[in-house]
mmCIF file of the N, C-alpha and C atoms, coordinates in Angstrom:
data_MODEL
# 
_entry.id   MODEL 
# 
loop_
_atom_site.group_PDB 
_atom_site.id 
_atom_site.type_symbol 
_atom_site.label_atom_id 
_atom_site.label_alt_id 
_atom_site.label_comp_id 
_atom_site.label_asym_id 
_atom_site.label_entity_id 
_atom_site.label_seq_id 
_atom_site.pdbx_PDB_ins_code 
_atom_site.Cartn_x 
_atom_site.Cartn_y 
_atom_site.Cartn_z 
_atom_site.occupancy 
_atom_site.B_iso_or_equiv 
_atom_site.pdbx_formal_charge 
_atom_site.auth_seq_id 
_atom_site.auth_comp_id 
_atom_site.auth_asym_id 
_atom_site.auth_atom_id 
_atom_site.pdbx_PDB_model_num 
ATOM 1   N N  . MET A 1 1  ? -334.949 104.209 -14.551 1.00 0.00 ? 1  MET A N  1 
ATOM 2   C CA . MET A 1 1  ? -335.798 103.068 -14.706 1.00 0.00 ? 1  MET A CA 1 
ATOM 3   C C  . MET A 1 1  ? -337.244 103.545 -14.568 1.00 0.00 ? 1  MET A C  1 
ATOM 4   N N  . ALA A 1 2  ? -338.039 103.229 -15.553 1.00 0.00 ? 2  ALA A N  1 
ATOM 5   C CA . ALA A 1 2  ? -339.432 103.661 -15.552 1.00 0.00 ? 2  ALA A CA 1 
ATOM 6   C C  . ALA A 1 2  ? -340.217 102.969 -14.442 1.00 0.00 ? 2  ALA A C  1 
ATOM 7   N N  . VAL A 1 3  ? -341.198 103.688 -13.936 1.00 0.00 ? 3  VAL A N  1 
ATOM 8   C CA . VAL A 1 3  ? -342.050 103.168 -12.873 1.00 0.00 ? 3  VAL A CA 1 
ATOM 9   C C  . VAL A 1 3  ? -343.436 102.930 -13.451 1.00 0.00 ? 3  VAL A C  1 
ATOM 10  N N  . ASN A 1 4  ? -343.992 101.763 -13.174 1.00 0.00 ? 4  ASN A N  1 
ATOM 11  C CA . ASN A 1 4  ? -345.349 101.455 -13.604 1.00 0.00 ? 4  ASN A CA 1 
ATOM 12  C C  . ASN A 1 4  ? -346.333 101.900 -12.531 1.00 0.00 ? 4  ASN A C  1 
ATOM 13  N N  . ALA A 1 5  ? -347.460 102.423 -12.972 1.00 0.00 ? 5  ALA A N  1 
ATOM 14  C CA . ALA A 1 5  ? -348.490 102.868 -12.033 1.00 0.00 ? 5  ALA A CA 1 
ATOM 15  C C  . ALA A 1 5  ? -349.119 101.654 -11.353 1.00 0.00 ? 5  ALA A C  1 
ATOM 16  N N  . PRO A 1 6  ? -349.369 101.750 -10.055 1.00 0.00 ? 6  PRO A N  1 
ATOM 17  C CA . PRO A 1 6  ? -350.028 100.644 -9.366  1.00 0.00 ? 6  PRO A CA 1 
ATOM 18  C C  . PRO A 1 6  ? -351.482 100.517 -9.824  1.00 0.00 ? 6  PRO A C  1 
ATOM 19  N N  . THR A 1 7  ? -351.946 99.304  -9.878  1.00 0.00 ? 7  THR A N  1 
ATOM 20  C CA . THR A 1 7  ? -353.330 99.039  -10.277 1.00 0.00 ? 7  THR A CA 1 
ATOM 21  C C  . THR A 1 7  ? -354.244 99.143  -9.056  1.00 0.00 ? 7  THR A C  1 
ATOM 22  N N  . PRO A 1 8  ? -355.550 99.302  -9.292  1.00 0.00 ? 8  PRO A N  1 
ATOM 23  C CA . PRO A 1 8  ? -356.474 99.293  -8.153  1.00 0.00 ? 8  PRO A CA 1 
ATOM 24  C C  . PRO A 1 8  ? -356.366 98.002  -7.332  1.00 0.00 ? 8  PRO A C  1 
ATOM 25  N N  . GLU A 1 9  ? -356.109 96.891  -8.009  1.00 0.00 ? 9  GLU A N  1 
ATOM 26  C CA . GLU A 1 9  ? -355.962 95.620  -7.296  1.00 0.00 ? 9  GLU A CA 1 
ATOM 27  C C  . GLU A 1 9  ? -354.747 95.643  -6.373  1.00 0.00 ? 9  GLU A C  1 
ATOM 28  N N  . GLN A 1 10 ? -353.671 96.288  -6.801  1.00 0.00 ? 10 GLN A N  1 
ATOM 29  C CA . GLN A 1 10 ? -352.487 96.401  -5.949  1.00 0.00 ? 10 GLN A CA 1 
ATOM 30  C C  . GLN A 1 10 ? -352.778 97.281  -4.739  1.00 0.00 ? 10 GLN A C  1 
ATOM 31  N N  . PHE A 1 11 ? -353.539 98.346  -4.933  1.00 0.00 ? 11 PHE A N  1 
ATOM 32  C CA . PHE A 1 11 ? -353.935 99.183  -3.796  1.00 0.00 ? 11 PHE A CA 1 
ATOM 33  C C  . PHE A 1 11 ? -354.778 98.383  -2.813  1.00 0.00 ? 11 PHE A C  1 
ATOM 34  N N  . LEU A 1 12 ? -355.711 97.585  -3.324  1.00 0.00 ? 12 LEU A N  1 
ATOM 35  C CA . LEU A 1 12 ? -356.554 96.772  -2.450  1.00 0.00 ? 12 LEU A CA 1 
ATOM 36  C C  . LEU A 1 12 ? -355.725 95.761  -1.671  1.00 0.00 ? 12 LEU A C  1 
ATOM 37  N N  . ALA A 1 13 ? -354.772 95.123  -2.351  1.00 0.00 ? 13 ALA A N  1 
ATOM 38  C CA . ALA A 1 13 ? -353.925 94.131  -1.676  1.00 0.00 ? 13 ALA A CA 1 
ATOM 39  C C  . ALA A 1 13 ? -353.070 94.794  -0.601  1.00 0.00 ? 13 ALA A C  1 
ATOM 40  N N  . LEU A 1 14 ? -352.504 95.937  -0.910  1.00 0.00 ? 14 LEU A N  1 
ATOM 41  C CA . LEU A 1 14 ? -351.689 96.654  0.064   1.00 0.00 ? 14 LEU A CA 1 
ATOM 42  C C  . LEU A 1 14 ? -352.528 97.090  1.265   1.00 0.00 ? 14 LEU A C  1 
ATOM 43  N N  . ALA A 1 15 ? -353.714 97.606  0.989   1.00 0.00 ? 15 ALA A N  1 
ATOM 44  C CA . ALA A 1 15 ? -354.587 98.030  2.076   1.00 0.00 ? 15 ALA A CA 1 
ATOM 45  C C  . ALA A 1 15 ? -354.923 96.851  2.983   1.00 0.00 ? 15 ALA A C  1 
ATOM 46  N N  . LYS A 1 16 ? -355.176 95.713  2.377   1.00 0.00 ? 16 LYS A N  1 
ATOM 47  C CA . LYS A 1 16 ? -355.486 94.526  3.179   1.00 0.00 ? 16 LYS A CA 1 
ATOM 48  C C  . LYS A 1 16 ? -354.291 94.125  4.035   1.00 0.00 ? 16 LYS A C  1 
ATOM 49  N N  . ASP A 1 17 ? -353.077 94.193  3.453   1.00 0.00 ? 17 ASP A N  1 
ATOM 50  C CA . ASP A 1 17 ? -351.859 93.820  4.180   1.00 0.00 ? 17 ASP A CA 1 
ATOM 51  C C  . ASP A 1 17 ? -351.619 94.696  5.415   1.00 0.00 ? 17 ASP A C  1 
ATOM 52  N N  . ILE A 1 18 ? -351.985 95.963  5.319   1.00 0.00 ? 18 ILE A N  1 
ATOM 53  C CA . ILE A 1 18 ? -351.719 96.868  6.450   1.00 0.00 ? 18 ILE A CA 1 
ATOM 54  C C  . ILE A 1 18 ? -352.958 97.138  7.294   1.00 0.00 ? 18 ILE A C  1 
ATOM 55  N N  . GLY A 1 19 ? -354.034 96.402  7.006   1.00 0.00 ? 19 GLY A N  1 
ATOM 56  C CA . GLY A 1 19 ? -355.215 96.478  7.851   1.00 0.00 ? 19 GLY A CA 1 
ATOM 57  C C  . GLY A 1 19 ? -356.140 97.650  7.595   1.00 0.00 ? 19 GLY A C  1 
ATOM 58  N N  . LEU A 1 20 ? -356.153 98.160  6.360   1.00 0.00 ? 20 LEU A N  1 
ATOM 59  C CA . LEU A 1 20 ? -357.058 99.251  6.025   1.00 0.00 ? 20 LEU A CA 1 
ATOM 60  C C  . LEU A 1 20 ? -358.267 98.715  5.275   1.00 0.00 ? 20 LEU A C  1 
ATOM 61  N N  . ASP A 1 21 ? -359.415 99.313  5.530   1.00 0.00 ? 21 ASP A N  1 
ATOM 62  C CA . ASP A 1 21 ? -360.615 98.985  4.764   1.00 0.00 ? 21 ASP A CA 1 
ATOM 63  C C  . ASP A 1 21 ? -360.683 99.945  3.589   1.00 0.00 ? 21 ASP A C  1 
ATOM 64  N N  . LEU A 1 22 ? -360.557 99.397  2.392   1.00 0.00 ? 22 LEU A N  1 
ATOM 65  C CA . LEU A 1 22 ? -360.549 100.213 1.190   1.00 0.00 ? 22 LEU A CA 1 
ATOM 66  C C  . LEU A 1 22 ? -361.577 99.636  0.229   1.00 0.00 ? 22 LEU A C  1 
ATOM 67  N N  . THR A 1 23 ? -362.422 100.502 -0.298  1.00 0.00 ? 23 THR A N  1 
ATOM 68  C CA . THR A 1 23 ? -363.409 100.027 -1.265  1.00 0.00 ? 23 THR A CA 1 
ATOM 69  C C  . THR A 1 23 ? -362.774 99.990  -2.650  1.00 0.00 ? 23 THR A C  1 
ATOM 70  N N  . GLU A 1 24 ? -363.431 99.293  -3.570  1.00 0.00 ? 24 GLU A N  1 
ATOM 71  C CA . GLU A 1 24 ? -362.929 99.256  -4.942  1.00 0.00 ? 24 GLU A CA 1 
ATOM 72  C C  . GLU A 1 24 ? -362.935 100.655 -5.544  1.00 0.00 ? 24 GLU A C  1 
ATOM 73  N N  . ARG A 1 25 ? -363.948 101.434 -5.188  1.00 0.00 ? 25 ARG A N  1 
ATOM 74  C CA . ARG A 1 25 ? -364.019 102.815 -5.692  1.00 0.00 ? 25 ARG A CA 1 
ATOM 75  C C  . ARG A 1 25 ? -362.828 103.629 -5.180  1.00 0.00 ? 25 ARG A C  1 
ATOM 76  N N  . ASP A 1 26 ? -362.493 103.463 -3.895  1.00 0.00 ? 26 ASP A N  1 
ATOM 77  C CA . ASP A 1 26 ? -361.334 104.159 -3.329  1.00 0.00 ? 26 ASP A CA 1 
ATOM 78  C C  . ASP A 1 26 ? -360.056 103.757 -4.056  1.00 0.00 ? 26 ASP A C  1 
ATOM 79  N N  . ALA A 1 27 ? -359.913 102.462 -4.293  1.00 0.00 ? 27 ALA A N  1 
ATOM 80  C CA . ALA A 1 27 ? -358.707 101.968 -4.957  1.00 0.00 ? 27 ALA A CA 1 
ATOM 81  C C  . ALA A 1 27 ? -358.579 102.544 -6.362  1.00 0.00 ? 27 ALA A C  1 
ATOM 82  N N  . LYS A 1 28 ? -359.690 102.617 -7.078  1.00 0.00 ? 28 LYS A N  1 
ATOM 83  C CA . LYS A 1 28 ? -359.662 103.202 -8.433  1.00 0.00 ? 28 LYS A CA 1 
ATOM 84  C C  . LYS A 1 28 ? -359.303 104.684 -8.366  1.00 0.00 ? 28 LYS A C  1 
ATOM 85  N N  . THR A 1 29 ? -359.834 105.369 -7.358  1.00 0.00 ? 29 THR A N  1 
ATOM 86  C CA . THR A 1 29 ? -359.535 106.796 -7.193  1.00 0.00 ? 29 THR A CA 1 
ATOM 87  C C  . THR A 1 29 ? -358.060 107.006 -6.901  1.00 0.00 ? 29 THR A C  1 
ATOM 88  N N  . PHE A 1 30 ? -357.510 106.219 -5.985  1.00 0.00 ? 30 PHE A N  1 
ATOM 89  C CA . PHE A 1 30 ? -356.081 106.349 -5.670  1.00 0.00 ? 30 PHE A CA 1 
ATOM 90  C C  . PHE A 1 30 ? -355.217 106.046 -6.887  1.00 0.00 ? 30 PHE A C  1 
ATOM 91  N N  . ALA A 1 31 ? -355.605 105.037 -7.655  1.00 0.00 ? 31 ALA A N  1 
ATOM 92  C CA . ALA A 1 31 ? -354.842 104.684 -8.855  1.00 0.00 ? 31 ALA A CA 1 
ATOM 93  C C  . ALA A 1 31 ? -354.824 105.860 -9.834  1.00 0.00 ? 31 ALA A C  1 
ATOM 94  N N  . GLN A 1 32 ? -355.931 106.567 -9.946  1.00 0.00 ? 32 GLN A N  1 
ATOM 95  C CA . GLN A 1 32 ? -355.996 107.736 -10.825 1.00 0.00 ? 32 GLN A CA 1 
ATOM 96  C C  . GLN A 1 32 ? -355.211 108.917 -10.255 1.00 0.00 ? 32 GLN A C  1 
ATOM 97  N N  . LEU A 1 33 ? -355.237 109.051 -8.936  1.00 0.00 ? 33 LEU A N  1 
ATOM 98  C CA . LEU A 1 33 ? -354.543 110.182 -8.305  1.00 0.00 ? 33 LEU A CA 1 
ATOM 99  C C  . LEU A 1 33 ? -353.023 110.094 -8.445  1.00 0.00 ? 33 LEU A C  1 
ATOM 100 N N  . VAL A 1 34 ? -352.472 108.893 -8.462  1.00 0.00 ? 34 VAL A N  1 
ATOM 101 C CA . VAL A 1 34 ? -351.015 108.771 -8.536  1.00 0.00 ? 34 VAL A CA 1 
ATOM 102 C C  . VAL A 1 34 ? -350.482 108.837 -9.962  1.00 0.00 ? 34 VAL A C  1 
ATOM 103 N N  . LEU A 1 35 ? -351.357 108.705 -10.962 1.00 0.00 ? 35 LEU A N  1 
ATOM 104 C CA . LEU A 1 35 ? -350.892 108.708 -12.348 1.00 0.00 ? 35 LEU A CA 1 
ATOM 105 C C  . LEU A 1 35 ? -350.078 109.936 -12.736 1.00 0.00 ? 35 LEU A C  1 
ATOM 106 N N  . PRO A 1 36 ? -350.538 111.167 -12.441 1.00 0.00 ? 36 PRO A N  1 
ATOM 107 C CA . PRO A 1 36 ? -349.729 112.328 -12.832 1.00 0.00 ? 36 PRO A CA 1 
ATOM 108 C C  . PRO A 1 36 ? -348.339 112.344 -12.201 1.00 0.00 ? 36 PRO A C  1 
ATOM 109 N N  . THR A 1 37 ? -348.251 111.945 -10.951 1.00 0.00 ? 37 THR A N  1 
ATOM 110 C CA . THR A 1 37 ? -346.950 111.929 -10.279 1.00 0.00 ? 37 THR A CA 1 
ATOM 111 C C  . THR A 1 37 ? -346.027 110.901 -10.917 1.00 0.00 ? 37 THR A C  1 
ATOM 112 N N  . ILE A 1 38 ? -346.546 109.735 -11.217 1.00 0.00 ? 38 ILE A N  1 
ATOM 113 C CA . ILE A 1 38 ? -345.726 108.700 -11.831 1.00 0.00 ? 38 ILE A CA 1 
ATOM 114 C C  . ILE A 1 38 ? -345.334 109.102 -13.243 1.00 0.00 ? 38 ILE A C  1 
ATOM 115 N N  . ASP A 1 39 ? -346.253 109.705 -13.981 1.00 0.00 ? 39 ASP A N  1 
ATOM 116 C CA . ASP A 1 39 ? -345.915 110.192 -15.326 1.00 0.00 ? 39 ASP A CA 1 
ATOM 117 C C  . ASP A 1 39 ? -344.801 111.234 -15.264 1.00 0.00 ? 39 ASP A C  1 
ATOM 118 N N  . ASP A 1 40 ? -344.895 112.149 -14.294 1.00 0.00 ? 40 ASP A N  1 
ATOM 119 C CA . ASP A 1 40 ? -343.852 113.166 -14.131 1.00 0.00 ? 40 ASP A CA 1 
ATOM 120 C C  . ASP A 1 40 ? -342.514 112.531 -13.776 1.00 0.00 ? 40 ASP A C  1 
ATOM 121 N N  . TYR A 1 41 ? -342.539 111.555 -12.882 1.00 0.00 ? 41 TYR A N  1 
ATOM 122 C CA . TYR A 1 41 ? -341.302 110.866 -12.514 1.00 0.00 ? 41 TYR A CA 1 
ATOM 123 C C  . TYR A 1 41 ? -340.670 110.224 -13.738 1.00 0.00 ? 41 TYR A C  1 
ATOM 124 N N  . ASN A 1 42 ? -341.484 109.591 -14.570 1.00 0.00 ? 42 ASN A N  1 
ATOM 125 C CA . ASN A 1 42 ? -340.945 108.920 -15.755 1.00 0.00 ? 42 ASN A CA 1 
ATOM 126 C C  . ASN A 1 42 ? -340.361 109.911 -16.757 1.00 0.00 ? 42 ASN A C  1 
ATOM 127 N N  . VAL A 1 43 ? -340.918 111.116 -16.818 1.00 0.00 ? 43 VAL A N  1 
ATOM 128 C CA . VAL A 1 43 ? -340.335 112.157 -17.683 1.00 0.00 ? 43 VAL A CA 1 
ATOM 129 C C  . VAL A 1 43 ? -338.961 112.553 -17.147 1.00 0.00 ? 43 VAL A C  1 
ATOM 130 N N  . VAL A 1 44 ? -338.871 112.799 -15.847 1.00 0.00 ? 44 VAL A N  1 
ATOM 131 C CA . VAL A 1 44 ? -337.592 113.168 -15.235 1.00 0.00 ? 44 VAL A CA 1 
ATOM 132 C C  . VAL A 1 44 ? -336.580 112.033 -15.409 1.00 0.00 ? 44 VAL A C  1 
ATOM 133 N N  . ASP A 1 45 ? -337.028 110.807 -15.302 1.00 0.00 ? 45 ASP A N  1 
ATOM 134 C CA . ASP A 1 45 ? -336.142 109.651 -15.431 1.00 0.00 ? 45 ASP A CA 1 
ATOM 135 C C  . ASP A 1 45 ? -335.504 109.562 -16.813 1.00 0.00 ? 45 ASP A C  1 
ATOM 136 N N  . THR A 1 46 ? -336.172 110.071 -17.845 1.00 0.00 ? 46 THR A N  1 
ATOM 137 C CA . THR A 1 46 ? -335.613 110.016 -19.197 1.00 0.00 ? 46 THR A CA 1 
ATOM 138 C C  . THR A 1 46 ? -334.600 111.126 -19.464 1.00 0.00 ? 46 THR A C  1 
ATOM 139 N N  . MET A 1 47 ? -334.541 112.127 -18.596 1.00 0.00 ? 47 MET A N  1 
ATOM 140 C CA . MET A 1 47 ? -333.615 113.244 -18.802 1.00 0.00 ? 47 MET A CA 1 
ATOM 141 C C  . MET A 1 47 ? -332.177 112.810 -18.556 1.00 0.00 ? 47 MET A C  1 
ATOM 142 N N  . ALA A 1 48 ? -331.282 113.430 -19.274 1.00 0.00 ? 48 ALA A N  1 
ATOM 143 C CA . ALA A 1 48 ? -329.860 113.112 -19.134 1.00 0.00 ? 48 ALA A CA 1 
ATOM 144 C C  . ALA A 1 48 ? -329.319 113.646 -17.815 1.00 0.00 ? 48 ALA A C  1 
ATOM 145 N N  . ASP A 1 49 ? -328.373 112.922 -17.244 1.00 0.00 ? 49 ASP A N  1 
ATOM 146 C CA . ASP A 1 49 ? -327.683 113.391 -16.045 1.00 0.00 ? 49 ASP A CA 1 
ATOM 147 C C  . ASP A 1 49 ? -326.548 114.294 -16.487 1.00 0.00 ? 49 ASP A C  1 
ATOM 148 N N  . GLU A 1 50 ? -326.726 115.581 -16.317 1.00 0.00 ? 50 GLU A N  1 
ATOM 149 C CA . GLU A 1 50 ? -325.710 116.536 -16.737 1.00 0.00 ? 50 GLU A CA 1 
ATOM 150 C C  . GLU A 1 50 ? -324.886 116.958 -15.528 1.00 0.00 ? 50 GLU A C  1 
ATOM 151 N N  . LEU A 1 51 ? -323.966 116.096 -15.142 1.00 0.00 ? 51 LEU A N  1 
ATOM 152 C CA . LEU A 1 51 ? -323.121 116.374 -13.992 1.00 0.00 ? 51 LEU A CA 1 
ATOM 153 C C  . LEU A 1 51 ? -321.889 117.158 -14.422 1.00 0.00 ? 51 LEU A C  1 
ATOM 154 N N  . PRO A 1 52 ? -321.521 118.180 -13.677 1.00 0.00 ? 52 PRO A N  1 
ATOM 155 C CA . PRO A 1 52 ? -320.330 118.949 -14.032 1.00 0.00 ? 52 PRO A CA 1 
ATOM 156 C C  . PRO A 1 52 ? -319.070 118.125 -13.768 1.00 0.00 ? 52 PRO A C  1 
ATOM 157 N N  . PRO A 1 53 ? -317.983 118.436 -14.468 1.00 0.00 ? 53 PRO A N  1 
ATOM 158 C CA . PRO A 1 53 ? -316.744 117.720 -14.199 1.00 0.00 ? 53 PRO A CA 1 
ATOM 159 C C  . PRO A 1 53 ? -316.232 118.020 -12.787 1.00 0.00 ? 53 PRO A C  1 
ATOM 160 N N  . VAL A 1 54 ? -315.580 117.058 -12.190 1.00 0.00 ? 54 VAL A N  1 
ATOM 161 C CA . VAL A 1 54 ? -315.044 117.219 -10.834 1.00 0.00 ? 54 VAL A CA 1 
ATOM 162 C C  . VAL A 1 54 ? -313.757 118.035 -10.907 1.00 0.00 ? 54 VAL A C  1 
ATOM 163 N N  . LYS A 1 55 ? -313.736 119.193 -10.244 1.00 0.00 ? 55 LYS A N  1 
ATOM 164 C CA . LYS A 1 55 ? -312.547 120.044 -10.231 1.00 0.00 ? 55 LYS A CA 1 
ATOM 165 C C  . LYS A 1 55 ? -311.647 119.725 -9.041  1.00 0.00 ? 55 LYS A C  1 
ATOM 166 N N  . TYR A 1 56 ? -312.276 119.388 -7.935  1.00 0.00 ? 56 TYR A N  1 
ATOM 167 C CA . TYR A 1 56 ? -311.529 119.140 -6.714  1.00 0.00 ? 56 TYR A CA 1 
ATOM 168 C C  . TYR A 1 56 ? -311.998 117.806 -6.126  1.00 0.00 ? 56 TYR A C  1 
ATOM 169 N N  . PRO A 1 57 ? -311.369 116.714 -6.525  1.00 0.00 ? 57 PRO A N  1 
ATOM 170 C CA . PRO A 1 57 ? -311.834 115.411 -6.031  1.00 0.00 ? 57 PRO A CA 1 
ATOM 171 C C  . PRO A 1 57 ? -311.634 115.284 -4.528  1.00 0.00 ? 57 PRO A C  1 
ATOM 172 N N  . ARG A 1 58 ? -312.525 114.533 -3.902  1.00 0.00 ? 58 ARG A N  1 
ATOM 173 C CA . ARG A 1 58 ? -312.422 114.314 -2.462  1.00 0.00 ? 58 ARG A CA 1 
ATOM 174 C C  . ARG A 1 58 ? -311.290 113.349 -2.160  1.00 0.00 ? 58 ARG A C  1 
ATOM 175 N N  . THR A 1 59 ? -310.623 113.610 -1.064  1.00 0.00 ? 59 THR A N  1 
ATOM 176 C CA . THR A 1 59 ? -309.571 112.715 -0.606  1.00 0.00 ? 59 THR A CA 1 
ATOM 177 C C  . THR A 1 59 ? -310.001 112.163 0.752   1.00 0.00 ? 59 THR A C  1 
ATOM 178 N N  . PRO A 1 60 ? -309.425 111.061 1.181   1.00 0.00 ? 60 PRO A N  1 
ATOM 179 C CA . PRO A 1 60 ? -309.846 110.499 2.462   1.00 0.00 ? 60 PRO A CA 1 
ATOM 180 C C  . PRO A 1 60 ? -309.427 111.356 3.654   1.00 0.00 ? 60 PRO A C  1 
ATOM 181 N N  . GLY A 1 61 ? -308.497 112.288 3.467   1.00 0.00 ? 61 GLY A N  1 
ATOM 182 C CA . GLY A 1 61 ? -308.043 113.125 4.561   1.00 0.00 ? 61 GLY A CA 1 
ATOM 183 C C  . GLY A 1 61 ? -307.081 112.383 5.475   1.00 0.00 ? 61 GLY A C  1 
ATOM 184 N N  . TYR A 1 62 ? -306.805 112.976 6.636   1.00 0.00 ? 62 TYR A N  1 
ATOM 185 C CA . TYR A 1 62 ? -305.892 112.353 7.586   1.00 0.00 ? 62 TYR A CA 1 
ATOM 186 C C  . TYR A 1 62 ? -306.254 112.827 8.986   1.00 0.00 ? 62 TYR A C  1 
ATOM 187 N N  . ARG A 1 63 ? -305.813 112.087 9.979   1.00 0.00 ? 63 ARG A N  1 
ATOM 188 C CA . ARG A 1 63 ? -306.065 112.468 11.370  1.00 0.00 ? 63 ARG A CA 1 
ATOM 189 C C  . ARG A 1 63 ? -304.909 113.352 11.828  1.00 0.00 ? 63 ARG A C  1 
ATOM 190 N N  . PRO A 1 64 ? -305.209 114.618 12.185  1.00 0.00 ? 64 PRO A N  1 
ATOM 191 C CA . PRO A 1 64 ? -304.144 115.502 12.659  1.00 0.00 ? 64 PRO A CA 1 
ATOM 192 C C  . PRO A 1 64 ? -303.616 115.042 14.024  1.00 0.00 ? 64 PRO A C  1 
ATOM 193 N N  . MET A 1 65 ? -302.329 115.157 14.183  1.00 0.00 ? 65 MET A N  1 
ATOM 194 C CA . MET A 1 65 ? -301.687 114.725 15.426  1.00 0.00 ? 65 MET A CA 1 
ATOM 195 C C  . MET A 1 65 ? -300.880 115.878 16.034  1.00 0.00 ? 65 MET A C  1 
ATOM 196 N N  . GLY A 1 66 ? -300.591 115.749 17.277  1.00 0.00 ? 66 GLY A N  1 
ATOM 197 C CA . GLY A 1 66 ? -299.680 116.682 17.958  1.00 0.00 ? 66 GLY A CA 1 
ATOM 198 C C  . GLY A 1 66 ? -300.110 118.129 17.894  1.00 0.00 ? 66 GLY A C  1 
ATOM 199 N N  . ASP A 1 67 ? -299.201 118.978 17.379  1.00 0.00 ? 67 ASP A N  1 
ATOM 200 C CA . ASP A 1 67 ? -299.429 120.429 17.338  1.00 0.00 ? 67 ASP A CA 1 
ATOM 201 C C  . ASP A 1 67 ? -300.619 120.817 16.439  1.00 0.00 ? 67 ASP A C  1 
ATOM 202 N N  . GLU A 1 68 ? -300.940 119.976 15.465  1.00 0.00 ? 68 GLU A N  1 
ATOM 203 C CA . GLU A 1 68 ? -302.076 120.287 14.588  1.00 0.00 ? 68 GLU A CA 1 
ATOM 204 C C  . GLU A 1 68 ? -303.413 120.064 15.295  1.00 0.00 ? 68 GLU A C  1 
ATOM 205 N N  . ASN A 1 69 ? -303.417 119.358 16.379  1.00 0.00 ? 69 ASN A N  1 
ATOM 206 C CA . ASN A 1 69 ? -304.654 119.011 17.075  1.00 0.00 ? 69 ASN A CA 1 
ATOM 207 C C  . ASN A 1 69 ? -304.481 119.153 18.587  1.00 0.00 ? 69 ASN A C  1 
ATOM 208 N N  . PRO A 1 70 ? -304.255 120.373 19.069  1.00 0.00 ? 70 PRO A N  1 
ATOM 209 C CA . PRO A 1 70 ? -303.950 120.540 20.491  1.00 0.00 ? 70 PRO A CA 1 
ATOM 210 C C  . PRO A 1 70 ? -305.115 120.183 21.419  1.00 0.00 ? 70 PRO A C  1 
ATOM 211 N N  . HIS A 1 71 ? -306.334 120.226 20.934  1.00 0.00 ? 71 HIS A N  1 
ATOM 212 C CA . HIS A 1 71 ? -307.506 119.936 21.786  1.00 0.00 ? 71 HIS A CA 1 
ATOM 213 C C  . HIS A 1 71 ? -308.095 118.557 21.498  1.00 0.00 ? 71 HIS A C  1 
ATOM 214 N N  . ASN A 1 72 ? -307.391 117.772 20.708  1.00 0.00 ? 72 ASN A N  1 
ATOM 215 C CA . ASN A 1 72 ? -307.843 116.427 20.357  1.00 0.00 ? 72 ASN A CA 1 
ATOM 216 C C  . ASN A 1 72 ? -309.270 116.441 19.822  1.00 0.00 ? 72 ASN A C  1 
ATOM 217 N N  . ALA A 1 73 ? -309.507 117.388 18.925  1.00 0.00 ? 73 ALA A N  1 
ATOM 218 C CA . ALA A 1 73 ? -310.860 117.566 18.368  1.00 0.00 ? 73 ALA A CA 1 
ATOM 219 C C  . ALA A 1 73 ? -311.112 116.639 17.208  1.00 0.00 ? 73 ALA A C  1 
# 
């Protein structure tokens, strides 16, 4: 799912919510600073998930009893 870059107004609103003093210039700077990271994330998001086939599926296992678990570990 693609991620949209936050706007300077969103940075200002967030800063206000958490009690930070942020100027409009700061908000514009932060908005520009996050663009490359968000662009990179969106590139990775478009890549195919190339998962290998499962050779050994997980099983729920069992609780060993008696001689299999002498120390009750």
